[in-house]
C-alpha positions, -999 to 999 in steps of 0.1 A, spaced: 54 171 44 26 146 44 17 131 80 15 92 74 -12 76 95 -12 39 102 -46 18 110 -42 -6 133 -55 -33 109 -25 -23 88 -1 -27 116 -15 -60 124 -8 -71 87 26 -54 90 35 -75 117 19 -109 106 40 -105 71 68 -93 91 65 -61 69 83 -25 88 73 3 87 105 18 71 95 -6 38 58 10 40 72 42 43 97 38 12 71 25 -7 53 50 -5 80 72 -20 90 48 -46 63 25 -55 47 18 -88 9 29 -81 -11 -4 -97 -41 12 -95 -57 40 -91 -88 49 -70 -87 87 -75 -127 95 -78 -133 69 -46 -149 91 -21 -148 106 8 -108 98 2 -90 91 -26 -69 55 -29 -45 35 -46 -28 3 -46 9 0 -44 33 -28 -51 67 -29 -38 96 -50 -30 109 -67 -1 141 -77 -12 121 -104 -38 89 -107 -22 65 -85 -34 38 -66 -13 12 -42 -21 4 -11 -1 -38 4 0 -34 37 7 -61 65 6 -51 105 7 -64 133 26 -49 160 10 -66 191 32 -49 174 62 -19 164 47 -21 130 54 -18 95 41 -34 67 58 -24 33 50 -51 12 51 -30 -22 46 -6 -43 37 -7 -77 24 14 -102 2 -4 -105 -30 -18 -136 -43 2 -155 -70 -35 -172 -82 -50 -138 -85 -22 -118 -96 -2 -119 -127 36 -128 -122 49 -89 -125 23 -89 -98 11 -56 -111 -24 -69 -133 -49 -93 -116 -58 -123 -133 
């Protein structure tokens, strides 16, 4: 089982955007990976797209496989001026 660590920044952003922990946990299980940063060091990371109802949100995670840990770096609402309508591709 992978442990989930929430950075303080992520918790603050989740609170500001009214995205509950349960939605972020579900995103880890079901969300689409829209950007993969596997080559990043020291830990590979990825950008996930999920939804709270019809409202899209992105989750940035990093993976520490040795510790079996996923860190939630931030959670944000994608800016429609920077993302295509599907919120999967940058403009």
